Each structure stands twice: as structure tokens, then as C-alpha cells.
C-alpha positions in Angstrom: 130.7 126.1 100.7 128.9 123.3 98.7 130.6 119.9 97.9 132.0 119.0 94.6 129.7 116.3 93.3 132.0 114.8 90.9 134.4 114.0 93.7 131.9 111.3 95.1 131.0 107.8 93.8 127.7 106.2 94.3 127.2 102.7 93.3 123.8 100.7 93.3 124.3 96.9 94.0 121.6 94.7 92.5 121.3 92.6 95.6 122.3 92.7 99.3 124.9 89.8 98.4 126.6 92.3 96.0 126.6 95.1 98.5 128.1 93.1 101.2 130.7 91.7 98.7 131.8 95.4 98.0 132.0 96.0 101.7 134.0 92.8 102.4 136.4 93.6 99.5 137.2 97.0 100.8 136.2 97.4 104.4 135.4 100.9 105.4 135.8 102.2 101.8 132.1 101.8 100.8 129.6 103.2 103.2 125.8 102.3 102.8 123.4 105.1 101.7 119.8 104.8 102.3 117.4 107.7 102.8 120.3 110.2 102.9 118.7 112.6 105.1 121.7 113.2 107.3 124.4 112.7 104.5 122.8 115.1 102.1 122.9 117.9 104.6 126.6 117.3 105.0 127.1 117.2 101.3 125.2 120.4 100.7 127.3 122.1 103.4 130.5 120.8 101.9 131.3 118.7 105.0 130.8 115.2 103.8 134.2 113.7 104.3 133.5 110.2 103.0 133.6 109.7 99.4 132.3 106.3 98.3 128.7 105.0 98.8 126.6 102.0 98.2 122.9 102.9 97.3 121.0 100.2 99.3 117.5 102.1 99.2 116.0 99.6 96.9 117.1 96.3 98.5 113.9 94.3 99.3 115.7 92.2 101.9 116.0 95.4 104.1 112.3 96.4 103.9 109.2 95.4 105.5 107.7 95.0 109.0 107.1 91.3 110.1 104.8 90.5 113.0 105.3 87.3 115.0 103.6 86.2 118.3 106.5 87.3 120.5 108.1 90.1 118.5 108.0 92.5 115.7 110.9 92.9 113.2 111.4 95.9 111.2 113.6 96.0 108.1 116.4 98.6 108.5 115.0 100.6 105.5 111.6 101.1 107.3 110.9 104.9 107.1 109.5 107.0 109.9 106.2 107.4 108.0 105.9 103.6 107.7 106.4 103.3 111.5 103.6 105.8 112.2 101.1 104.1 109.9 101.6 100.5 111.1 98.8 99.4 113.3 100.8 97.0 115.5 103.6 99.5 116.0 101.0 102.3 116.9 99.2 100.0 119.4 102.1 98.3 121.2 105.2 100.5 120.5 103.7 104.1 120.9 107.1 105.6 121.9 108.7 104.6 118.6 105.8 106.1 116.7 106.0 109.3 118.7 109.7 109.4 118.0 109.0 108.9 114.2 106.5 111.8 114.4 109.0 114.1 116.1 111.8 113.4 113.6 112.3 116.2 111.2 109.8 117.3 108.5 107.2 115.1 106.7 109.8 115.0 103.7 112.4 113.6 106.2 109.9 111.2 107.6 109.2 109.9 104.1 112.8 109.2 103.3 114.6 108.8 106.5 115.0 105.3 107.7 115.2 103.6 111.2 118.5 101.8 110.5 120.0 104.9 109.1 119.0 106.7 112.3 120.9 104.2 114.3 123.9 104.0 112.0 124.3 107.7 112.1 125.1 107.2 115.8 124.0 110.7 116.9 123.6 111.1 120.6 120.7 113.4 120.0 118.8 111.1 117.7 115.0 110.7 118.4 114.3 107.1 117.9 117.2 105.4 119.9 115.6 106.2 123.4 112.5 104.4 122.5 114.5 101.5 121.1 116.4 101.2 124.4 113.0 101.2 126.3 111.8 98.3 124.1 114.9 96.2 124.6 115.6 96.2 120.8 118.1 93.9 119.1 119.9 94.5 115.9 120.6 92.1 113.1 123.9 92.9 111.6 124.9 91.1 108.2 128.2 90.7 106.3 129.6 88.2 103.8 130.5 86.1 106.8 126.7 85.8 107.8 124.4 87.4 110.2 124.8 88.1 113.9 122.5 89.7 116.6 123.6 92.5 119.0 121.6 94.0 121.8 120.9 97.7 121.1 121.7 98.5 124.7 125.5 98.9 124.5 125.6 99.0 120.8 126.9 102.6 120.8 130.2 102.6 122.6 131.2 106.3 122.2 130.6 109.3 120.1 129.8 108.0 116.6 131.3 104.5 117.6 129.3 101.4 117.5 129.6 97.6 117.9 129.7 97.2 114.0 132.5 96.2 111.8 133.3 98.1 108.6 132.1 95.3 106.5 128.6 95.0 108.2 125.4 96.9 107.8 122.2 96.8 109.8 119.6 94.5 108.3 116.9 94.3 110.9 115.5 95.7 114.1 113.9 93.2 116.5 111.4 94.5 119.1 110.1 92.0 121.7 106.4 92.3 122.4 106.8 92.6 126.2 105.8 96.1 127.2 102.0 95.8 126.8 100.3 97.1 129.9 103.4 99.2 131.0 102.9 102.9 131.5 104.8 104.5 128.7 106.1 108.1 128.1 108.0 110.0 125.5 109.1 113.7 125.6 111.4 115.6 123.4 112.7 119.1 124.2 114.0 121.4 121.6 114.3 125.0 120.7 110.9 124.8 118.9 108.0 122.3 118.5 108.9 121.0 115.1 112.1 120.2 113.1 114.4 120.7 116.0 117.4 118.8 117.1 116.7 117.8 120.7 118.2 119.5 123.7 117.1 116.5 125.7 115.0 113.5 124.6 113.4 111.1 127.1 111.6 107.8 126.7 110.4 105.6 129.6 108.2 102.7 130.5 107.3 101.1 133.9 105.6 98.0 134.9 103.5 98.7 138.1 102.4 95.9 140.4 100.6 96.5 143.8 101.5 100.3 143.3 105.2 99.5 143.2 107.5 99.8 140.2 108.2 96.2 139.4 110.3 96.9 136.5 111.2 100.0 134.3 113.3 101.4 131.5 114.6 105.0 131.3 116.4 106.2 128.4 117.9 109.6 127.3 119.4 111.3 124.3 121.4 114.6 124.2 122.8 114.1 127.7 125.8 111.9 127.1 128.3 110.9 124.2 125.7 108.3 123.3 122.1 107.5 123.8 122.0 105.9 127.2 119.9 103.8 129.6 119.8 105.5 133.0 120.8 102.5 135.0 121.5 104.2 138.3 118.0 105.9 138.3 116.4 102.6 137.3 118.0 100.9 140.3 116.8 103.6 142.7 113.3 103.1 141.5 113.0 99.4 140.8 110.8 97.7 143.6 109.8 101.1 145.1 106.5 102.9 145.5 106.6 106.4 144.0 106.8 108.9 146.9 108.5 112.4 147.1 111.5 110.7 148.8 111.8 108.2 146.0 111.5 110.9 143.3 114.3 112.9 145.1 116.5 109.8 145.1 115.9 109.1 141.5 116.7 112.7 140.5 120.0 112.3 142.5 120.8 109.0 141.0 120.3 110.3 137.5 123.4 112.6 138.0 125.5 109.3 137.8 124.0 108.3 134.5 124.2 111.4 132.4 127.0 113.7 131.4 125.7 116.6 129.4 127.7 119.3 127.8 127.6 122.9 126.7 127.1 123.2 122.9 125.4 125.4 120.4 122.0 124.2 121.2 122.1 124.3 125.0 124.0 124.2 128.2 124.9 121.3 130.5 123.2 122.8 133.4 120.0 123.3 131.5 120.1 119.7 130.2 120.6 118.3 133.6 117.8 120.2 135.2 115.5 119.3 132.2 116.4 115.6 132.3 115.6 115.5 136.0 112.3 117.3 135.6 111.2 115.0 132.7 112.0 112.0 135.0 109.9 113.5 137.8 107.0 114.2 135.4 107.0 110.7 134.3 107.1 109.3 137.9 104.3 111.7 139.1 102.0 110.2 136.5 102.3 106.7 137.9 100.1 105.3 140.6 101.4 105.8 144.1 
């Protein structure tokens, strides 16, 4: 059943100040609308419950990629296509570029935005595991001013975030600290393209004297939110990769993830695949 379009209202603010004023005046009533790649699917299926939207797609304050000596900052409206084409992102943040490449079709990549992917808060999203690995921070803005929030911990539950109804995501900040780290990204779906992930995995490890000095392990589709695998990281940090250490990391991962049975896969399958993806990454590291 398709939605009744006249039941919806879309306003286009002339500036970010106007958009934030609307959101402050009626918190929770006006929801930002950018690329629309998720919302339009719901609209077409007659399942878009929210009715009032603010079209922020053309706001210049939310666009662009700024490169500084210690970090790269992406506007929330940066598309997946723009991510793939940016030379610094391609060279230093390959996991994010790989996630952008794995997201939907070319049409989706041309319209879909990084900020929208975060705000949609799907536990199966492709880019959030890479953002966790890169220690991303989010700039949230409202009429009261901006504030920064670490991306790790931003999602507090299924479709729940550390963001007020009068706020929107303005920028994503990526520290340039993972150069020289071994990096790995893998998405497992029902097919090779345009698939929602059964399991998505991003990882990076800093190796010193053949030991894992530091690392980040992040998964999607194995918990109510995208997660950092803290227990598995602790089992590996400061260790040399051996069969015994790999086995301990696989066991520790059981404390990090809580997959479920759903239409795309089973909890048992997701658990085994997550462990296997972790092992594949570790076996590629110097031992």
C-alpha cells in the first residue's frame, strides 16, 4: 500500500539557522530530510509514520570535506560518491571508502549522505563500523549552539541516539591517527551488491614488534546498535597473534555481540560469521 502524499509536509528552510529555529520551536515535529534514500523507501511502502520534514539537502553549511593537519571533517551531507572520490579519504580512511562502495546502488551512493546513515540509526548500516574504527566524533547543532559527541556510544539502543529532538548532525570529525595500521573491512550479505548486511565488520590494528599494540574492532548487524567489540579488543591488545590468542578472541567476542534471528539471517549464523571474520583479519597480521 503506497502512502498518501498530501498527508505529508516538506518545508525548505533558506538557511541552517531557519531550520534549527523550526526544530527548536516544535521539537520532534520537524525531522531533517536530506538524501531521502531510507525515507522514500518507507514512503513508497506506506510505512513512513512521520509526517513533517525539513529539506536540508541544499544547505551549504552541511557540505564539503575539510582537511587539516590532524583531522578530516566531513559535512553531514557528504554523499557516498563524494567519499569514494576524495583522495585523502581514499588514502587514509579506506574502510570508509569501502563502506561507501558497498552501500546500495550507484543511485543510492549519489544521493545518500553520511549524516543520514548515522541518523537513521540502523544496526545494519555499512558506514558506522568504519566510523567506530576511526574514532569519529559528531558535531551536533541546535539553536542553543554546537556540541561534540564521540561516535562510540552515540547509539544507545535500537534507533536511539544521544541527540535531542531539536538537534541535527552537522559534521563528522575523523582524526588522522590510523596511518600505518593494518585495516580490514568485510560485509556479508545475501548477494554481492545492494544487500542489507547479515554481518558487517571493520577493523584496524597497530602492530609493534609483532604484537598488537592497539586495535579497533567494530561490527554491524550483530546487536541492537553498531558496536565496538571491547572484550575481544582486550583479549588481543598487547598480544602476539597465535592460535591460542585467536581462540581467546573468538571466545571473548561472545561477550560483545548479541545477534538475533530475523528475515535476513539467524543468530547462530551471524555469531559464527562474526567469529570467522575476526579470525580472518587476525590471520593476516604479522605473527
